[in-house]
C-alpha positions as CSV (number, residue, x, y, z in Angstrom):
1,M,-8.9,24.5,15.8
2,A,-8.2,27.3,18.4
3,E,-12.3,28.2,18.8
4,T,-11.4,30.3,21.6
5,L,-9.4,32.9,18.6
6,L,-11.4,35.9,18.3
7,A,-9.2,38.4,15.9
8,I,-5.8,38.8,15.0
9,L,-4.3,42.9,15.0
10,L,-1.3,44.9,14.1
11,V,-0.6,47.8,16.2
12,T,1.8,50.3,16.2
13,S,3.7,53.0,18.1
14,S,5.1,56.2,16.2
15,A,5.4,59.6,17.1
16,K,1.9,60.3,16.7
17,G,0.6,57.9,19.6
18,P,-0.4,54.1,19.2
19,N,-2.5,52.9,16.7
20,V,-4.5,49.7,15.8
21,V,-3.4,49.5,11.7
22,Y,-5.0,46.7,10.8
23,R,-7.4,43.5,12.4
24,W,-8.9,40.9,11.3
25,P,-12.0,39.8,11.0
26,P,-13.5,43.0,10.1
27,S,-16.5,42.5,12.8
28,V,-15.2,40.7,15.8
29,E,-17.4,38.5,17.8
30,N,-18.0,39.3,21.5
31,S,-16.8,36.5,23.7
32,N,-19.2,33.5,24.7
33,P,-20.8,33.9,27.9
34,R,-19.2,32.1,31.1
35,L,-21.3,29.5,33.0
36,S,-20.5,28.3,36.4
37,R,-21.9,25.0,35.9
38,P,-24.1,23.1,32.6
39,R,-27.2,25.3,31.8
40,P,-30.1,22.7,31.0
41,P,-31.7,23.6,27.8
42,V,-34.9,25.5,27.6
43,D,-36.0,24.3,24.7
44,V,-36.5,20.6,25.3
45,L,-37.4,18.3,28.4
46,E,-33.5,16.9,29.4
47,L,-33.8,16.8,33.1
48,D,-31.3,15.3,35.5
49,N,-32.8,13.0,38.3
50,P,-31.6,15.4,40.9
51,W,-33.7,17.7,39.1
52,R,-36.7,15.8,38.5
53,A,-36.7,14.5,41.9
54,S,-37.1,18.0,43.4
55,H,-39.7,19.0,41.2
56,Y,-42.0,15.8,40.8
57,S,-45.1,15.8,39.1
58,D,-47.3,13.3,38.1
59,N,-48.2,15.2,34.8
60,A,-45.7,15.3,32.0
61,N,-47.0,18.8,30.8
62,D,-46.8,20.4,34.5
63,L,-43.1,19.0,34.5
64,A,-42.1,20.7,31.3
65,E,-43.8,24.0,32.4
66,T,-42.4,24.1,35.6
67,H,-39.1,23.6,33.9
68,M,-39.3,26.3,31.4
69,E,-40.6,28.7,34.2
70,V,-37.5,27.8,36.4
71,A,-35.1,28.0,32.9
72,V,-36.2,31.0,32.2
73,D,-36.7,33.1,35.7
74,D,-33.3,31.2,37.1
75,I,-31.4,31.9,34.1
76,D,-28.7,34.2,35.6
77,D,-28.0,31.6,38.3
78,Y,-26.2,30.2,36.0
79,A,-23.7,33.3,34.9
80,W,-20.5,33.4,36.0
81,R,-19.5,37.1,36.7
82,R,-16.1,38.3,38.3
83,P,-16.4,40.7,41.2
84,T,-16.1,43.7,39.4
85,E,-18.4,43.4,36.6
86,S,-20.9,44.9,38.6
87,R,-19.5,47.9,37.9
88,D,-19.8,49.9,34.5
89,R,-17.1,49.1,32.1
90,S,-15.9,52.9,31.4
91,M,-15.5,53.1,35.6
92,S,-12.8,50.7,35.3
93,F,-10.3,53.7,34.3
94,S,-9.6,56.7,35.7
95,R,-11.6,59.7,34.1
96,S,-9.3,61.8,34.9
97,A,-7.0,60.5,32.2
98,I,-9.5,60.5,29.2
99,P,-9.5,63.9,27.1
100,P,-12.3,65.8,25.9
101,S,-12.3,64.0,22.9
102,G,-13.0,60.4,24.2
103,R,-10.7,58.9,21.7
104,D,-9.1,57.3,24.8
105,S,-12.1,56.2,26.5
106,P,-14.5,52.7,26.1
107,C,-16.7,53.5,23.4
108,N,-20.2,54.5,24.9
109,E,-23.7,54.0,23.2
110,E,-24.4,57.1,22.3
111,R,-21.6,58.0,20.0
112,R,-22.3,54.5,18.3
113,E,-25.5,55.6,17.6
114,I,-24.6,59.2,16.2
115,D,-21.7,57.7,13.9
116,P,-22.2,54.0,13.5
117,V,-19.8,53.6,10.2
118,A,-17.2,55.7,12.1
119,N,-17.6,53.4,15.0
120,E,-16.5,50.1,13.0
121,Y,-12.7,51.9,12.8
122,Q,-12.8,53.3,16.1
123,C,-14.2,50.8,18.2
124,L,-13.2,47.4,19.0
125,F,-14.1,45.0,21.6
126,D,-16.1,47.8,23.4
127,Y,-13.3,50.2,23.6
128,T,-12.1,52.5,20.9
129,A,-9.1,51.8,19.0
130,Q,-6.6,53.9,19.6
131,F,-6.9,53.3,23.7
132,L,-6.7,49.6,23.1
133,A,-3.4,49.6,21.0
134,G,-2.4,52.2,24.0
135,M,-2.7,49.0,26.5
136,L,-1.1,46.8,23.7
137,C,2.2,49.1,23.4
138,P,4.2,48.5,26.1
139,Q,7.2,50.3,27.4
140,R,10.6,49.6,25.4
141,H,12.1,47.4,28.6
142,L,9.2,44.8,28.2
143,C,9.4,44.3,24.3
144,H,11.4,41.9,22.9
145,Q,9.7,39.4,25.0
146,K,6.3,37.4,25.6
147,F,3.4,39.9,26.3
148,E,-0.1,38.8,27.5
149,L,-2.7,41.0,28.8
150,V,-5.8,39.3,30.8
151,I,-8.9,42.1,30.5
152,D,-12.1,40.5,31.9
153,N,-12.7,38.0,29.3
154,L,-10.5,38.8,26.7
155,V,-6.9,37.2,26.7
156,F,-4.3,39.4,24.4
157,A,-0.9,37.8,23.8
158,G,1.9,38.6,21.3
159,H,5.9,39.7,21.3
160,P,5.9,43.3,20.8
161,V,9.3,44.8,19.0
162,C,10.8,48.1,18.9
163,A,13.6,50.2,17.3
164,E,16.5,51.8,19.5
165,P,16.7,54.6,21.2
166,D,17.7,56.3,18.5
167,G,15.0,55.4,16.0
168,M,17.0,52.7,14.0
169,W,15.9,48.8,13.5
170,R,19.0,46.9,14.1
171,F,19.6,43.1,15.1
172,K,21.3,42.9,18.3
173,P,24.2,40.4,18.2
174,E,23.6,37.5,20.4
175,R,24.8,37.4,24.1
176,Y,26.4,34.7,25.7
177,K,25.1,33.5,28.9
178,P,27.7,32.0,30.7
179,G,26.1,28.9,32.5
180,S,23.2,28.6,31.1
181,R,23.9,25.7,28.4
182,G,22.0,22.7,29.5
183,R,20.2,24.8,32.7
184,G,16.8,25.9,31.8
185,S,14.3,27.7,34.1
186,R,11.9,25.3,36.1
187,H,9.5,28.1,35.3
188,R,6.8,28.3,32.3
189,E,8.5,30.4,30.0
190,S,11.7,28.1,29.8
191,N,10.0,26.4,27.2
192,L,9.1,29.6,25.0
193,P,12.2,31.7,23.0
194,D,14.3,33.9,24.6
195,K,13.9,37.3,24.1
196,E,17.1,37.3,22.6
197,S,16.3,35.6,19.7
198,S,13.7,36.9,18.8
199,E,16.3,39.8,17.9
200,V,17.9,37.7,15.6
201,S,17.2,37.3,12.0
202,L,15.9,33.9,11.0
203,S,18.6,33.4,8.4
204,G,21.2,33.6,11.1
205,D,22.6,36.8,10.4
206,T,23.6,38.6,13.7
207,H,25.8,41.6,12.9
208,S,24.7,45.0,13.8
209,T,22.2,46.2,10.7
210,A,20.3,49.2,10.7
211,M,18.8,51.1,8.2
212,P,20.5,54.1,6.6
213,K,17.7,57.0,8.1
214,S,15.5,57.0,11.3
215,S,12.4,55.3,10.9
216,W,8.8,56.9,12.3
217,L,7.9,53.4,13.3
218,H,9.1,53.0,16.8
219,M,7.4,49.9,17.7
220,F,4.7,47.5,16.4
221,H,3.0,44.3,17.8
222,L,1.1,41.3,16.2
223,V,-1.5,40.7,18.4
224,L,-3.6,37.6,19.1
225,V,-6.9,38.1,20.7
226,F,-8.6,35.1,22.5
227,D,-11.8,34.1,24.4
228,L,-10.8,33.6,27.9
229,P,-12.0,29.8,28.5
230,D,-14.9,29.3,30.8
231,P,-13.8,28.9,34.3
232,S,-16.5,25.5,34.4
233,S,-13.9,24.1,32.0
234,S,-12.8,20.5,33.4
235,A,-9.6,20.9,31.8
236,S,-8.9,24.7,33.1
237,G,-5.6,23.7,34.5
238,N,-4.0,23.1,31.0
239,V,-4.8,26.7,30.1
240,A,-1.3,28.2,30.7
241,R,0.4,25.5,28.1
242,Y,-2.3,26.3,25.6
243,F,-1.6,29.9,25.6
244,D,2.4,29.1,25.1
245,T,1.8,27.0,22.9
246,I,0.0,29.0,20.5
247,Y,2.3,31.8,21.2
248,E,5.5,29.9,20.2
249,Q,3.9,28.2,17.4
250,I,2.5,31.5,15.9
251,A,3.0,35.0,17.6
252,F,6.7,34.7,17.9
253,T,7.3,32.9,14.8
254,V,5.6,35.5,12.6
255,T,6.8,38.4,14.9
256,A,10.4,37.1,14.0
257,V,10.0,37.4,10.4
258,L,8.5,40.7,10.9
259,F,11.1,41.9,12.5
260,Q,13.6,40.3,10.1
261,E,12.3,42.2,7.5
262,Q,11.8,45.4,9.3
263,V,15.5,45.9,9.7
264,L,16.6,44.4,6.3
265,S,14.3,46.7,3.8
266,N,11.9,48.7,6.1
267,F,9.2,46.4,5.2
268,V,6.6,46.9,8.2
269,E,6.7,50.6,7.9
270,L,5.9,50.8,3.9
271,E,3.3,48.4,4.7
272,C,1.2,50.2,7.3
273,D,1.8,53.4,5.6
274,A,-0.2,51.7,2.6
275,I,-2.9,50.4,5.0
276,G,-2.8,53.7,6.9
277,S,-3.7,56.1,3.8
278,L,-6.0,53.4,2.4
279,E,-8.1,53.4,5.7
280,T,-8.0,57.3,5.5
281,E,-9.6,57.2,1.7
282,Y,-12.3,54.5,2.7
283,M,-12.9,56.9,6.0
284,V,-13.6,59.7,4.0
285,K,-15.6,58.1,2.1
286,G,-17.3,57.1,4.3
287,E,-17.4,53.4,3.2
288,R,-18.0,50.3,5.5
289,F,-14.7,49.2,7.4
290,S,-15.4,45.6,5.9
291,D,-14.5,46.8,2.4
292,F,-11.7,48.6,3.6
293,A,-10.6,45.6,4.9
294,S,-11.1,43.4,2.0
295,H,-9.0,46.1,-0.3
296,A,-6.1,46.4,1.8
297,Q,-5.5,42.6,1.1
298,R,-4.7,43.7,-2.0
299,V,-2.4,46.5,-1.0
300,S,-0.4,44.7,1.7
301,S,1.1,41.1,2.1
302,I,0.6,41.7,5.7
303,A,-3.2,42.0,5.7
304,T,-3.2,39.0,3.1
305,A,-1.1,37.4,5.9
306,M,-3.0,38.1,8.7
307,K,-6.2,36.7,7.1
308,N,-5.0,33.6,5.9
309,L,-3.5,32.7,9.0
310,Y,-6.9,33.7,11.0
311,D,-8.7,31.3,8.5
312,A,-6.3,28.6,8.5
313,I,-6.2,28.5,12.6
314,K,-10.0,28.4,12.9
315,S,-10.2,25.6,10.1
316,S,-7.5,23.7,11.7
317,N,-5.4,23.7,8.4
318,M,-2.1,24.5,7.7
319,A,-1.2,28.5,7.0
320,H,0.4,29.2,4.2
321,I,1.4,32.8,4.1
322,T,4.0,34.9,2.2
323,L,5.4,38.0,3.9
324,N,8.0,40.6,1.6
325,D,8.3,36.9,-0.9
326,L,9.1,34.7,2.0
327,P,7.2,31.8,2.5
328,L,5.7,30.6,5.8
329,E,3.6,27.7,7.0
330,L,2.5,28.0,9.7
331,Q,0.0,25.6,12.3
332,L,-0.8,24.5,15.4
333,P,-1.4,21.2,16.9
334,P,-4.6,19.4,15.8
335,Y,-5.8,18.7,19.2
336,L,-4.7,21.5,21.1
337,D,-8.7,22.6,21.7
338,H,-8.8,19.7,23.4
339,L,-7.3,20.8,26.5
340,L,-9.9,22.9,27.4
341,H,-12.6,20.4,27.4
342,S,-13.6,17.4,29.3
343,E,-11.3,14.2,29.4
344,E,-14.2,12.1,28.7
345,E,-15.5,13.7,25.9
346,F,-13.0,14.0,23.5
347,E,-10.6,10.8,24.8
348,L,-7.8,12.8,25.6
349,E,-4.9,9.8,25.7
350,F,-2.5,12.4,24.4
351,V,-2.7,14.1,27.7
352,G,-1.6,11.1,29.7
353,R,-0.1,9.7,26.8
354,L,2.6,10.7,23.9
355,E,3.2,7.9,23.6
356,N,5.7,7.3,26.2
357,H,8.9,9.2,27.1
358,T,10.8,7.4,24.2
359,D,8.5,8.5,21.9
360,S,8.4,11.9,23.0
361,Q,12.1,12.1,22.1
362,L,11.7,10.6,18.5
363,W,9.1,12.6,17.3
364,G,10.8,16.0,19.0
365,R,9.4,19.0,21.2
366,E,7.5,20.4,18.0
367,L,5.3,17.4,17.9
368,S,5.2,16.1,21.3
369,F,2.2,17.9,22.5
370,G,-1.5,17.9,21.2
371,W,-0.5,15.9,18.4
372,R,-2.2,12.7,19.0
373,L,0.4,11.0,17.0
374,P,1.4,7.5,17.2
375,A,4.4,5.9,18.0
376,L,7.5,6.2,15.6
377,V,8.6,2.7,15.5
378,P,10.6,0.6,12.8
379,W,7.6,-1.5,12.1
380,K,5.1,1.3,11.4
381,S,4.4,2.8,7.7
382,L,4.0,6.1,5.9
383,L,1.3,7.5,4.1
384,L,1.8,10.3,1.7
385,L,-1.4,12.8,1.7
386,D,-2.8,14.7,-1.1
387,T,-1.2,18.1,-1.7
388,D,-2.2,21.2,-3.6
389,Q,-0.4,21.4,-7.0
390,E,0.8,24.4,-5.6
391,L,2.5,22.9,-3.0
392,D,3.8,19.9,-4.6
393,P,7.0,18.7,-2.9
394,Y,8.0,17.5,-6.4
395,V,8.0,20.7,-8.0
396,N,9.4,22.4,-5.0
397,L,12.7,20.1,-5.0
398,R,12.9,20.2,-8.5
399,G,12.7,23.9,-9.0
400,S,15.6,26.5,-10.7
401,H,15.8,27.9,-7.0
402,V,17.4,24.9,-5.2
403,H,20.9,25.6,-4.7
404,A,23.9,22.8,-6.5
405,E,24.6,21.9,-2.6
406,E,21.5,21.1,-1.5
407,R,20.2,19.6,-5.2
408,C,21.9,16.5,-3.7
409,L,19.6,16.6,-0.7
410,A,16.3,17.2,-2.6
411,E,17.4,14.3,-4.6
412,G,17.8,11.9,-1.5
413,L,14.2,13.4,-0.6
414,I,12.4,12.5,-4.0
415,K,13.8,9.3,-4.0
416,F,12.3,9.1,-0.5
417,L,9.0,10.1,-1.5
418,E,8.8,7.8,-4.5
419,T,10.0,4.6,-2.2
420,A,7.3,5.4,0.5
421,S,4.4,2.7,0.7
422,V,1.7,1.6,3.0
423,T,3.4,-1.6,2.2
424,L,7.0,-1.0,3.2
425,S,7.8,-0.7,7.0
426,L,10.3,2.2,7.9
427,A,12.5,-0.1,8.3
428,D,12.1,-1.7,4.8
429,M,12.5,1.5,3.4
430,A,15.7,2.3,4.7
431,S,17.3,-1.0,4.0
432,L,15.6,-0.4,0.3
433,L,17.2,3.2,0.4
434,D,20.5,2.4,2.1
435,W,19.3,5.0,4.6
436,D,20.2,4.9,8.8
437,L,16.7,4.5,10.2
438,H,16.9,7.2,12.9
439,S,19.5,9.8,11.6
440,Q,17.8,9.8,8.0
441,V,14.8,8.3,8.0
442,Y,13.0,9.4,11.1
443,P,13.9,13.0,10.4
444,T,12.6,12.9,7.3
445,V,9.0,11.2,8.1
446,R,9.1,14.3,11.3
447,W,9.5,16.9,8.7
448,L,6.8,15.0,6.1
449,V,4.1,15.1,9.4
450,H,4.8,18.3,10.8
451,H,4.0,19.8,7.5
452,R,1.0,17.7,6.8
453,R,2.3,15.7,3.9
454,A,2.1,12.7,4.9
455,K,1.0,10.7,8.3
456,I,2.1,7.6,10.4
457,V,0.1,4.3,9.3
458,D,0.3,0.5,10.6
459,T,1.6,-1.4,7.6
460,V,-0.9,-3.0,5.1
461,H,0.1,-6.7,3.4
462,N,0.7,-6.3,-0.2
463,G,-1.8,-8.9,-0.5
464,L,-4.3,-6.6,1.3
465,K,-4.6,-9.5,4.1
466,T,-4.9,-7.0,6.4
467,V,-7.8,-7.1,9.1
468,F,-9.5,-3.6,9.3
469,S,-12.1,-2.1,11.5
470,I,-14.3,1.1,10.9
471,A,-13.1,3.9,12.7
472,P,-16.4,4.9,15.3
473,K,-16.3,8.5,14.3
474,F,-15.7,10.5,10.7
475,D,-14.9,13.8,10.3
476,K,-17.7,14.7,7.7
477,P,-21.1,13.3,7.3
478,L,-21.5,9.9,5.7
479,A,-23.7,10.8,2.8
480,T,-20.5,13.6,1.8
481,L,-18.0,10.7,1.9
482,T,-20.5,8.3,0.1
483,A,-20.5,11.3,-2.7
484,E,-16.9,11.7,-2.7
485,F,-16.0,8.0,-3.0
486,K,-18.5,7.4,-5.9
487,R,-17.0,10.4,-7.5
488,D,-13.4,8.8,-7.1
489,F,-14.4,5.1,-8.0
490,P,-17.0,5.0,-10.6
491,Q,-15.8,1.0,-11.4
492,P,-19.1,-1.1,-11.4
493,S,-16.4,-3.9,-9.6
494,I,-16.2,-1.7,-6.7
495,L,-18.8,-1.7,-3.8
496,P,-20.7,1.2,-2.5
497,L,-19.1,3.2,0.5
498,P,-21.9,2.4,3.1
499,T,-21.7,-1.8,1.9
500,L,-18.3,-1.5,1.7
501,M,-18.4,-0.6,5.4
502,A,-21.0,-2.6,6.4
503,T,-19.2,-5.9,5.0
504,I,-15.8,-4.8,7.0
505,S,-17.6,-4.5,9.9
506,N,-19.5,-7.7,9.8
507,S,-16.2,-9.5,9.3
508,N,-14.8,-8.7,12.0
509,S,-17.3,-11.5,14.1
510,K,-15.6,-14.3,12.5
511,Q,-12.9,-16.2,13.9
512,A,-10.9,-17.2,10.2
513,D,-10.2,-15.3,7.0
514,N,-11.6,-11.9,8.4
515,H,-8.8,-10.1,6.4
516,F,-9.5,-7.4,3.9
517,F,-8.9,-9.2,0.5
518,A,-11.1,-12.3,2.2
519,T,-14.2,-10.5,2.9
520,V,-14.1,-7.7,0.4
521,V,-11.8,-8.4,-2.8
522,Q,-12.2,-12.1,-3.6
523,S,-10.2,-11.6,-6.4
524,K,-6.6,-10.9,-7.3
525,D,-7.4,-9.0,-10.2
526,L,-8.9,-6.5,-8.1
527,I,-5.8,-6.4,-5.6
528,S,-4.5,-2.9,-7.4
529,L,-7.5,-1.6,-7.4
530,Y,-8.9,-2.3,-3.8
531,H,-5.2,-0.7,-3.0
532,E,-6.3,2.6,-3.8
533,V,-10.0,2.3,-2.1
534,V,-7.9,1.5,1.2
535,L,-5.7,4.5,0.4
536,W,-8.8,6.7,0.1
537,M,-10.5,5.3,3.4
538,L,-6.8,5.5,5.3
539,K,-6.3,9.4,4.4
540,R,-9.8,10.1,5.9
541,D,-9.2,8.2,9.0
542,L,-12.3,5.3,8.2
543,L,-10.1,2.2,9.0
544,I,-8.5,1.3,11.7
545,T,-6.0,-1.2,11.7
546,L,-6.5,-4.3,13.7
547,H,-3.4,-6.5,14.9
548,L,-2.5,-9.9,16.5
549,H,-1.9,-9.8,20.2
550,V,-0.9,-13.1,22.1
551,R,-0.9,-13.8,25.6
552,V,0.0,-17.2,27.5
553,V,-2.4,-19.5,29.3
554,T,-1.1,-22.2,31.9
555,T,-4.2,-24.7,31.8
556,A,-4.8,-26.5,34.9
557,E,-3.4,-30.1,33.5
558,L,0.0,-28.3,32.5
559,K,0.2,-27.3,36.3
560,F,-0.8,-30.7,37.7
561,H,1.6,-32.3,35.2
562,V,4.6,-30.2,36.3
563,R,3.6,-30.7,40.0
564,Q,3.5,-34.8,39.6
565,A,7.2,-34.4,37.4
566,H,9.0,-32.4,40.9
567,E,7.2,-34.7,43.1
568,R,8.7,-37.5,41.4
569,K,12.1,-36.0,40.9
570,M,12.0,-35.5,44.9
571,E,11.7,-39.1,45.5
572,R,14.1,-40.2,43.6
573,R,16.8,-38.1,44.7
574,A,15.5,-39.1,48.2
575,S,15.4,-42.8,47.3
576,H,19.2,-42.4,45.9
577,H,20.3,-40.5,48.9
578,L,18.7,-42.8,51.4
579,R,20.8,-45.9,49.9
580,E,23.8,-43.8,50.1
581,R,23.5,-43.4,53.6
582,R,22.5,-47.2,54.2
583,R,25.7,-48.5,52.5
584,S,27.8,-45.7,54.1
585,S,26.0,-47.1,57.6
586,R,27.0,-50.8,57.0
587,R,30.5,-50.3,56.0
588,G,30.8,-47.7,58.8
589,D,29.1,-49.9,61.8
590,H,28.3,-53.3,61.4
591,G,26.4,-53.8,64.6
592,V,23.4,-51.6,63.6
593,G,22.7,-54.4,61.1
594,D,22.3,-54.9,57.5
595,A,20.3,-55.1,54.5
596,H,19.6,-59.3,55.3
597,E,18.5,-58.2,58.9
598,H,16.1,-55.4,57.8
599,P,14.0,-56.6,54.9
600,R,12.9,-53.9,52.6
601,V,9.7,-52.4,53.8
602,T,7.1,-50.5,51.9
603,M,7.4,-46.4,52.3
604,P,4.7,-44.7,51.8
605,W,6.4,-41.2,52.7
606,L,8.1,-41.5,49.2
607,S,4.9,-40.3,47.5
608,L,5.1,-37.1,50.2
609,S,6.7,-33.9,49.5
610,P,9.9,-33.2,52.1
611,K,7.6,-31.3,54.6
612,A,5.1,-33.9,55.1
613,A,7.9,-36.6,54.9
614,R,9.3,-34.6,58.0
615,R,6.0,-34.7,59.6
616,Y,5.6,-38.7,59.1
617,P,7.6,-40.0,61.9
618,R,6.9,-37.4,64.4
619,R,3.5,-38.5,64.0
620,S,3.9,-42.0,64.4
621,M,5.8,-42.0,67.0
622,D,3.9,-39.2,69.2
623,S,0.4,-41.5,68.6
624,G,2.6,-44.2,70.3
625,Q,2.5,-46.6,67.4
626,S,5.9,-47.2,67.5
627,K,6.8,-50.4,68.8
628,P,10.3,-52.6,69.3
629,S,9.3,-55.0,66.6
630,D,9.3,-51.4,64.2
631,I,12.8,-50.4,65.0
632,S,13.9,-50.9,61.3
633,G,11.0,-48.8,60.2
634,S,11.7,-46.2,63.1
635,I,15.5,-46.3,61.8
636,L,14.1,-45.6,58.0
637,L,12.0,-42.7,58.7
638,E,15.1,-41.3,61.1
639,D,17.1,-41.3,58.2
640,A,14.6,-40.2,55.7
641,E,14.4,-37.0,57.7
642,D,18.2,-36.5,57.7
643,V,18.1,-37.2,53.8
644,F,15.6,-34.5,53.1
645,D,17.5,-32.0,54.6
646,E,20.4,-32.8,52.7
647,I,18.1,-32.9,49.4
648,S,17.2,-29.0,50.6
649,E,20.8,-28.1,51.3
650,E,21.9,-29.3,48.4
651,D,19.2,-27.8,45.9
652,S,18.2,-24.6,47.5
653,G,17.5,-23.5,44.0
654,E,14.9,-25.7,43.6
655,E,13.2,-24.5,46.9
656,N,13.2,-21.1,45.8
657,V,10.6,-21.8,42.7
658,G,8.0,-21.1,44.9
659,W,6.4,-24.9,45.5
660,G,3.9,-24.3,48.1
661,S,3.4,-20.7,47.7
662,S,0.0,-19.1,46.2
663,E,1.4,-19.2,42.9
664,D,1.2,-22.8,42.8
665,T,-2.2,-23.6,42.4
666,L,-4.1,-26.0,39.9
667,E,-6.0,-23.6,38.9
668,P,-5.4,-22.2,34.9
669,S,-3.6,-18.6,35.3
670,M,-2.1,-15.9,32.8
671,I,1.3,-15.0,32.4
672,S,1.0,-11.5,32.4
673,D,4.6,-11.0,31.4
674,P,6.8,-14.0,30.5
675,G,10.0,-11.5,29.4
676,T,9.9,-11.6,33.4
677,A,8.4,-14.7,34.4
678,S,8.6,-15.9,37.9
679,P,10.8,-19.4,38.4
680,L,7.7,-21.5,38.8
681,E,6.4,-19.9,35.7
682,R,9.1,-20.8,33.9
683,K,9.1,-24.1,34.5
684,W,5.4,-24.1,33.0
685,L,6.9,-22.8,29.6
686,A,9.7,-25.0,29.7
687,A,7.0,-27.6,30.3
688,M,4.8,-26.3,27.3
689,S,7.9,-27.4,24.8
690,E,7.7,-31.0,26.3
691,G,7.5,-33.5,22.9
692,K,7.4,-30.5,20.5
693,D,10.2,-30.7,17.5
694,E,13.4,-29.2,18.6
695,Y,13.3,-26.1,16.7
696,I,9.7,-25.3,17.2
697,A,11.0,-25.3,21.0
698,R,13.8,-23.2,20.5
699,R,11.7,-20.9,18.5
700,F,9.2,-20.4,20.9
701,A,11.8,-20.2,24.1
702,L,12.9,-17.1,21.8
703,I,9.7,-15.0,21.1
704,N,7.5,-15.7,24.3
705,Q,9.2,-12.9,25.8
706,Y,6.7,-10.8,23.6
707,F,3.4,-12.8,24.7
708,D,2.6,-10.2,27.0
709,G,-0.8,-8.8,25.1
710,K,0.5,-5.4,24.5
711,R,2.9,-5.9,21.5
712,T,1.8,-6.4,17.9
713,D,2.5,-8.9,15.4
714,D,4.1,-6.7,13.5
715,E,6.5,-5.4,16.5
716,I,7.2,-9.0,17.2
717,L,8.3,-9.8,13.7
718,Y,10.6,-7.3,13.9
719,T,12.1,-7.4,17.3
720,A,12.4,-11.2,17.0
721,E,13.6,-11.3,13.6
722,I,11.1,-14.0,12.2
723,S,9.1,-14.5,9.7
724,R,4.9,-14.3,9.5
725,K,5.3,-17.8,8.7
726,Q,7.3,-18.5,11.1
727,L,5.3,-16.9,13.9
728,R,2.3,-18.7,12.7
729,E,4.0,-22.1,13.1
730,V,4.5,-21.5,16.5
731,L,0.9,-20.6,17.1
732,H,-0.2,-23.7,15.7
733,H,1.9,-25.9,17.7
734,Y,1.2,-24.1,21.1
735,E,-2.3,-23.7,20.6
736,E,-3.8,-24.9,23.5
737,Y,-1.8,-22.4,25.8
738,L,-2.1,-19.5,23.9
739,Q,-4.8,-16.9,24.0
740,T,-4.8,-14.5,20.5
741,F,-7.3,-11.5,20.1
742,L,-7.3,-8.8,17.4
743,H,-6.9,-5.2,19.0
744,P,-5.9,-1.8,17.4
745,A,-2.1,-1.2,18.2
């Protein structure tokens, strides 16, 4: 996490000038080298095809030697340099501004060789600490807002705050900005906290509060120092959002608490006094800076908080810090660093996803970026994660510090935690607790997930009849996981972890009975024990739940049957209309003839489509086959053409079905979205229910809209409000028209 973070600095400004009060870690690593393109390795022969073609040799050893020579000789060609980098860094600043003492100038090698211990205190990133502090203490009008400074390959980000011109530290009343409600800026900074909000205490107190006397501390600035991402990064366009997220989640939040405590109790100034006195003592003794930095954590909670914050960010953990007895939990999105790498390498589905606009709104803004969270939907479940005893929510909620008005809320949260189970969906939990799903259950889930005390998982069958697959990669080596699994499950009835994983993987190739109970447990007496095994593996992201997905297939036989039924219908209607016309003709015109004068003739056009029937009489007359003796047949065919015109006018909806279109083929096809099926596809869906029991046909008509291959079986069950048994019954009766497959949600 935050692999670019190099250090955290606490910079202050007073009448004596700017100063770096404390920094962590004690020894700051230099920034990584920048590459304009990937550099081939110099120790092994891993060459791309273009390089091989340009340096072809029949001898592999010659090829390797040539590669080594080119790699060593041309290594600098891969390095990326700024246009101003060719100059000496010390020349980047005016010599006229450098005092004779050299305290405000960049460090030089001569001073480094004379007093290396002093340089540990006074040099930082190849600058003197005081010179760097001067750059990080802006003018008063630039305080109480976001600060970002880029120097070569270093990025300094923070939120400087300062006292009032009279030297007092006080809150400023929040200013009302008319017309600003609902009208946010389109700039990148629009998503960041306003500078007025940083001047308001976290307790909501906006009254003017000041210390009784003037303070020597004029300004303080908690600065996060980053290594500027490599320009060759394929995701360099996300750098701005990357730094915005770190600023908002870490720098602004910690500064807001420090500002509040400085106003209320002069906390920051007292801490700086203690750290400064200790630093002077260690410098006089000639002790190393690392010893001073370690000792400072015993006398200053700010120093301890900076160390814990740095370690937590680098290890991608939750940071638990305390400032003036105020506990804070801080963190960065787990997948924030992936913005700086190629999409192919890290599979950044959360960049183009999350997950959609609706899911983003449900999770909220804090969890909608860089978290890679599944959809927050009613058919998902909640898995409670293991927490430290000191951070146990049960202990905190039952503590004596909980106010009476909050005790009812705490008891409700405890009841929620006791009810939560992976065998219950969020909708089931809402029903059992008699809570509203959106206004009570979802906010609780968001709080638990954000504080890494729970995570969203797929619901696990109570009898472990859930199909699992093994995750493609693990966070820990398999040997480490195997040792931990053996320690937690020493029972002989439990399979070793490698054997268990192999069994799960092999079960996925079977078509039936491939769920966890049938392939692994195989005994009802072991269900409770293997429930713990499943929880253990889910907490470590070793299992992926596979869901049933369904798609509708229209077979060639079904399409032929529907087309025949349509043609028979048209024949019957044409015959009916023709009889009606003949009866009307006999009643209205006796000279033309009646049924006795025109015997019944065979009419081959009845088996043709309406368009073919229209063409039939024209082909007969054009070919000269019509004779006076065939006048009766000609009359009938002319009548038939009029009849089909009348049928088309009466049944225009049937003409809009799509008969004769490119969709009307006898080839098997898939109905991609039955919920928005075309008229012809609806006829195919209706034909699938012919001969089925009425209640089965009604249920199929109700749920086939979800058979698009995207919805999972859990979603179908919840949305259609049917049981799993009813779903299996539909799948069984319509088996020849359905394609089922297992896939992660």
